[in-house]
C-alpha positions in Angstrom: 16.9 -9.9 -10.6 20.5 -8.9 -10.8 23.3 -8.9 -8.1 23.3 -4.8 -8.6 20.3 -5.1 -6.4 21.7 -7.4 -3.9 25.2 -5.1 -3.7 22.9 -1.5 -3.4 20.7 -3.4 -0.5 24.0 -4.4 1.0 25.3 -0.9 1.3 22.8 0.9 2.3 21.8 -1.8 5.1 25.3 -2.9 5.9 23.9 -6.5 5.3 23.7 -8.8 2.3 19.8 -9.9 1.9 19.3 -13.3 2.1 16.0 -13.5 0.4 14.7 -10.8 -1.8 10.9 -12.1 -3.0 8.7 -10.0 -5.4 5.5 -8.6 -4.4 2.1 -7.8 -5.8 2.0 -3.9 -7.1 3.9 -1.3 -8.3 3.3 1.2 -11.4 6.6 2.9 -10.8 9.1 -0.2 -10.9 9.2 -3.7 -9.5 8.2 -3.9 -6.0 10.2 -7.0 -3.6 10.1 -7.9 0.2 14.0 -7.9 1.4 14.8 -10.3 4.2 17.9 -9.6 6.3 19.9 -12.1 8.1 19.4 -10.3 11.4 15.5 -10.7 10.7 14.1 -7.9 9.6 11.9 -7.3 6.8 11.9 -4.2 4.4 10.7 -3.8 1.1 12.5 -2.2 -1.7 10.7 -0.6 -5.0 13.1 -0.3 -8.0 13.5 1.3 -11.0 15.1 0.1 -14.2 14.0 3.3 -15.7 16.5 6.6 -15.9 13.5 8.9 -15.7 12.3 7.2 -12.4 10.7 9.2 -9.7 10.7 7.2 -6.4 12.7 9.6 -4.2 9.2 11.7 -4.8 7.2 8.9 -3.0 9.5 8.7 -0.8 8.9 12.3 0.0 5.4 11.7 0.0 5.5 8.9 2.5 8.1 10.8 4.8 5.7 14.3 4.4 2.7 12.1 5.7 4.7 10.3 8.4 5.3 13.9 9.8 2.5 15.8 9.3 -0.2 12.9 10.1 -1.7 10.2 12.2 -1.3 7.5 9.3 0.5 4.0 9.9 2.8 4.5 7.0 6.0 2.8 6.1 9.2 4.6 7.6 11.2 5.8 4.6 14.6 4.6 5.4 16.1 5.3 1.7 15.3 7.0 -1.3 16.5 7.7 -4.7 14.8 8.3 -8.2 15.4 4.2 -9.1 14.8 3.0 -5.7 12.9 3.4 -2.4 13.1 1.1 1.0 11.1 1.3 3.5 10.1 -0.8 6.3 7.5 -4.0 5.8 4.0 -3.5 7.0 2.1 -6.8 6.9 -0.8 -6.3 5.9 -3.7 -7.5 3.5 -6.3 -5.7 0.9 -9.2 -7.9 2.2 -11.5 -4.7 4.0 -13.5 -6.0 6.6 -16.1 -3.5 8.5 -13.7 -2.5 11.4 -10.6 -1.7 8.9 -12.9 0.2 6.8 -14.2 2.3 9.7 -10.8 2.8 11.3 -9.5 4.1 7.4 -12.3 6.6 7.1 -11.3 7.6 10.9 -7.8 8.2 10.2 -8.8 10.0 6.5 -10.9 12.4 8.4 -8.5 13.3 11.0 -6.0 14.1 7.7 -8.5 16.1 6.1 -8.5 18.1 9.5 -5.0 19.3 8.7 -5.3 22.6 7.9 -3.1 25.1 5.4 -3.3 28.7 4.1 -3.5 28.1 0.3 -4.3 25.0 -1.7 -1.3 23.3 -3.1 1.9 21.6 -1.6 5.8 23.0 -1.2 6.7 20.6 -4.0 4.7 18.3 -7.0 3.9 15.0 -6.7 2.7 12.0 -8.1 -0.7 9.7 -8.8 0.7 7.0 -9.4 3.3 7.5 -12.3 1.9 10.6 -13.4 3.2 13.9 -12.4 1.2 16.2 -10.2 1.6 19.8 -10.0 1.0 21.8 -6.7 1.3 25.6 -7.1 0.5 27.8 -4.2 -3.1 28.2 -4.9 -5.5 30.8 -3.2 -8.9 28.9 -4.0 -9.6 25.3 -4.5 -11.6 25.4 -7.5 -9.2 26.9 -9.7 -6.1 24.8 -8.4 -8.4 21.5 -8.9 -9.5 22.8 -12.1 -6.1 23.9 -13.5 -3.7 21.8 -11.9 -5.7 18.3 -11.8 -8.5 18.6 -14.4 -7.0 20.5 -17.1 -3.6 19.0 -16.6 -4.6 15.7 -16.4 -6.7 15.6 -19.7 -3.7 17.5 -21.3 -0.9 14.7 -20.5 -4.0 12.3 -21.5 -3.9 13.9 -24.3 -0.5 14.1 -25.5 -0.7 10.2 -24.3 -2.7 9.6 -26.8 -4.9 8.2 -24.1 -7.8 11.3 -24.4 -8.6 12.6 -27.8 -8.7 16.5 -28.6 -12.5 16.5 -28.8 -13.4 14.7 -25.4 -10.8 17.5 -23.9 -12.5 20.4 -25.3 -15.6 19.1 -23.4 -13.9 18.9 -20.3 -12.6 22.7 -20.6 -16.1 23.0 -21.2 -17.3 21.2 -18.4 -14.1 23.1 -15.9 -15.4 26.8 -16.6 -19.0 25.5 -14.8 -17.0 23.7 -12.2 -18.5 26.8 -9.4 -21.7 25.8 -10.7 -21.4 22.1 -9.5 -18.6 22.2 -6.7 -18.5 24.5 -3.9 -15.4 26.3 -2.4 -14.1 24.8 0.9 -13.7 26.7 3.9 -10.4 26.1 4.3 -7.2 24.3 2.6 -6.7 20.7 3.7 -4.5 18.1 3.8 -5.8 14.9 1.7 -4.7 11.6 0.3 -5.1 11.7 -3.4 -3.8 7.9 -4.1 -6.4 6.3 -1.9 -7.1 2.7 -3.0 -7.2 -0.7 -1.5 -3.7 -1.7 -1.8 -3.0 1.3 0.1 -5.6 0.8 2.6 
């Protein structure tokens, strides 16, 4: 690891880290547990990619902290290539009690209503861009900004054939046959998986 990360963390925190250990995970860069001389432990996500989007991840965590009861790490610093947040000790083993508590927190998150579907700015799901323009109907939003947008991106990246995209486009036109329009827009956590729990 370069001294550049040590130097940047010292500039941000006012303390030179005495330990930096790699952590598992992180689709957008490297993830480290940082131990500071005063005993505080932090998590640093660091990317050498000049097109990185860790600032957007910082926005998303701040948004959830401000608009929900989800226990998310506090974002201390965010810019495109560096995200610094508080360390939350935990593991990926989900007991029945943990699953129940996670379901309660998600249900509470879904009770937060909005006027339209979308968000004030675009976000991410893992490393993928996620457009969020305000839309009056959920089915239209889901069709255009999730299914079709992601399908076209997958074709552009070479992960999906044009033939399969054509099938997806046919399915998208029939969405009202398969899903119902919800009664109101609600806040959801779009990246719920074991490590986020």
